[in-house]
C-alpha positions as CSV (number, residue, x, y, z in Angstrom):
1,M,-4.0,40.8,31.4
2,G,-1.8,39.8,34.4
3,D,2.0,40.1,34.4
4,H,3.1,36.7,33.1
5,R,6.8,37.6,33.3
6,S,6.9,36.8,37.1
7,N,6.6,33.1,36.3
8,P,9.5,30.9,35.3
9,R,10.3,30.6,31.6
10,R,9.6,27.4,29.7
11,R,11.7,25.6,27.0
12,G,11.4,23.0,24.3
13,D,8.0,21.5,23.5
14,V,6.5,23.0,26.6
15,L,7.5,26.5,25.5
16,L,6.2,25.9,21.9
17,N,2.9,24.8,23.3
18,A,2.8,27.8,25.5
19,I,3.5,30.1,22.6
20,F,0.8,28.6,20.5
21,E,-1.7,28.7,23.3
22,A,-0.8,32.3,24.0
23,T,-1.2,33.2,20.3
24,L,-4.6,31.7,20.2
25,A,-5.6,33.4,23.4
26,E,-4.5,36.8,22.2
27,L,-6.4,36.2,18.9
28,A,-9.5,35.5,21.0
29,E,-9.0,38.6,23.1
30,S,-7.8,41.1,20.6
31,G,-8.3,39.8,17.1
32,Y,-5.7,39.6,14.4
33,A,-5.4,43.3,13.7
34,N,-4.4,44.1,17.3
35,L,-2.2,41.0,17.8
36,T,1.4,41.8,18.7
37,M,4.5,39.7,19.2
38,E,5.1,41.5,22.5
39,R,1.8,40.5,24.0
40,I,2.2,37.0,22.9
41,A,5.7,36.8,24.3
42,E,4.5,38.2,27.6
43,R,1.6,35.8,27.9
44,A,3.9,32.8,27.0
45,R,6.6,34.0,29.5
46,T,9.3,34.3,26.9
47,S,11.0,37.0,24.9
48,K,10.1,38.6,21.5
49,A,13.6,37.5,20.3
50,S,12.7,33.9,21.1
51,L,9.5,34.3,18.9
52,Y,11.4,35.9,16.0
53,R,14.1,33.2,16.0
54,R,11.4,30.7,15.1
55,W,8.9,32.8,13.2
56,P,10.1,35.8,11.1
57,S,6.7,37.4,11.1
58,R,3.4,37.6,13.0
59,A,1.7,35.8,10.2
60,D,4.2,32.9,10.3
61,L,3.5,32.5,14.0
62,V,-0.3,32.6,13.6
63,A,-0.2,30.1,10.8
64,A,1.9,27.7,13.0
65,A,-0.5,28.2,15.9
66,A,-3.5,27.6,13.7
67,G,-1.9,24.3,12.5
68,H,-1.3,23.3,16.1
69,A,-5.0,23.9,16.9
70,L,-6.2,21.5,14.2
71,P,-6.9,17.9,15.0
72,A,-3.8,15.6,15.2
73,D,-3.6,12.4,13.3
74,D,-4.7,10.3,16.3
75,E,-7.7,12.6,16.7
76,L,-9.1,12.1,13.3
77,P,-12.5,10.3,13.2
78,D,-12.6,6.6,12.4
79,T,-16.2,5.5,12.8
80,G,-16.0,2.7,10.2
81,D,-18.2,4.7,7.8
82,L,-16.9,7.2,5.2
83,R,-19.9,9.6,5.4
84,R,-19.8,9.8,9.2
85,D,-16.0,10.3,9.2
86,V,-16.2,13.1,6.6
87,L,-19.1,14.8,8.5
88,T,-17.3,14.5,11.8
89,L,-14.1,15.9,10.5
90,L,-15.7,18.9,8.8
91,R,-17.7,19.6,12.0
92,M,-14.5,19.5,13.9
93,I,-12.9,22.1,11.6
94,A,-16.1,24.2,11.6
95,D,-16.1,24.3,15.4
96,R,-12.5,25.6,15.3
97,F,-13.5,28.3,12.9
98,D,-15.9,29.6,15.5
99,G,-13.1,30.8,17.7
100,P,-9.4,31.9,17.5
101,L,-8.8,29.7,14.4
102,G,-11.4,31.7,12.6
103,A,-9.7,35.0,13.5
104,A,-6.4,33.5,12.3
105,A,-7.9,32.5,9.0
106,R,-9.3,35.9,8.3
107,G,-6.1,37.7,9.4
108,L,-3.9,35.5,7.3
109,L,-6.1,36.0,4.2
110,A,-5.6,39.8,4.6
111,E,-1.8,39.2,4.9
112,T,-1.8,37.2,1.7
113,L,-3.5,40.0,-0.2
114,H,-0.8,42.6,0.8
115,H,2.3,40.3,0.8
116,P,2.2,38.0,-2.2
117,E,5.5,36.2,-1.4
118,L,4.3,35.5,2.2
119,G,0.9,34.6,0.8
120,R,2.3,31.7,-1.3
121,E,4.1,30.3,1.7
122,L,1.1,30.6,4.0
123,R,-1.3,29.0,1.4
124,S,1.1,26.1,1.1
125,R,1.2,25.6,4.8
126,T,-2.6,25.8,5.4
127,T,-3.2,23.6,2.3
128,S,-0.9,21.0,3.7
129,N,-2.7,20.9,7.0
130,R,-6.1,20.6,5.4
131,E,-4.9,17.9,3.0
132,R,-3.3,15.9,5.9
133,M,-6.6,15.8,7.8
134,M,-8.8,14.9,4.9
135,R,-6.4,12.4,3.4
136,G,-6.2,10.7,6.7
137,V,-9.9,10.2,6.8
138,L,-10.1,9.1,3.1
139,D,-7.2,6.7,3.4
140,K,-9.1,4.9,6.1
141,A,-12.0,4.5,3.7
142,V,-9.6,3.1,1.1
143,E,-8.4,0.5,3.6
144,R,-12.0,-0.5,4.3
145,G,-12.7,-0.9,0.6
146,E,-15.3,1.9,0.5
147,I,-13.4,3.9,-2.2
148,T,-10.4,3.4,-4.5
149,P,-7.1,5.2,-4.0
150,E,-7.1,6.4,-7.7
151,A,-10.0,8.7,-6.9
152,L,-8.0,10.7,-4.3
153,T,-6.4,13.4,-6.5
154,P,-5.1,16.5,-4.6
155,R,-8.1,18.6,-5.8
156,V,-10.6,15.9,-4.7
157,V,-9.0,15.6,-1.3
158,M,-9.0,19.4,-0.8
159,A,-12.6,20.0,-2.1
160,G,-14.5,19.6,1.2
161,P,-12.2,21.6,3.6
162,S,-11.7,24.3,0.9
163,L,-15.5,24.8,0.5
164,L,-16.0,24.8,4.2
165,Q,-13.3,27.5,4.6
166,L,-14.8,29.5,1.7
167,H,-18.2,29.5,3.3
168,F,-16.7,30.6,6.6
169,L,-14.8,33.5,5.0
170,Q,-18.0,34.6,3.1
171,Y,-20.6,34.2,5.9
172,G,-18.7,33.9,9.1
173,A,-19.2,31.4,12.0
174,P,-20.9,29.2,13.1
175,V,-21.1,27.3,9.8
176,P,-24.6,25.7,9.7
177,D,-24.7,22.0,9.9
178,E,-26.9,21.9,6.9
179,V,-24.0,23.4,4.9
180,I,-21.6,20.8,6.2
181,E,-24.0,18.0,5.2
182,Q,-24.4,19.6,1.7
183,I,-20.6,19.8,1.2
184,T,-20.4,16.1,2.3
185,D,-23.3,14.7,0.3
186,E,-23.2,16.9,-2.8
187,V,-19.4,17.3,-3.3
188,V,-17.1,15.1,-1.3
189,L,-18.9,11.7,-1.5
190,P,-19.8,12.1,-5.2
191,L,-16.2,13.0,-6.0
192,V,-14.5,10.2,-4.1
193,T,-17.0,7.5,-5.3
194,R,-17.2,8.9,-8.9
195,K,-17.1,6.6,-11.9
196,G,-14.9,7.4,-14.9
197,W,-11.5,8.1,-13.2
198,H,-10.2,5.1,-15.2
199,R,-10.6,7.1,-18.4
200,R,-7.8,9.4,-17.3
201,T,-5.6,7.0,-15.4
202,G,-5.8,4.3,-18.0
203,T,-6.9,1.6,-15.5
204,T,-9.9,-0.6,-15.7
205,P,-12.9,0.1,-13.5
206,T,-14.1,-2.5,-11.0
207,G,-17.6,-3.3,-10.1
């Protein structure tokens, strides 16, 4: 790796993006086990102190970089069809697992096993990212009248991305498209279109 310190330092959002990109690049080159804050700082043309002011540990930085690598709200699929949207989103996530994001997921899992307090925080952060993406897709389906908002409990929203991540952690990448279709057709769609939610909510079913 070249000496990045010869270039001018960056600040603000430009610096944050450089740090996230450097983190993901280091993950791709070295893997999580060999990742160091020093190498990330060098690649991003900043100091280790600058990293530690924002992220108290390597795991915190990796979790932030992983969240940065996920699709933004304006990148979420909106094809006009619930099934296509769910498939597209899960494929987008699966593609990211087949790269630095996958290394991040495996490394963070190891961190949570050894540091329970940190684990709770990291799980909360990663869960929030997955819920944001899936809820964004499902909320559009609600607006189109394909599903009802009452069906979108937190566990239902998280089912698809969680199963996708579980498959990746067990079998690695790439995740076969057949698996993505099974998660969509056998889990996500039956859950969000299920009958009987009114029994718990006390509302009256329609249709």
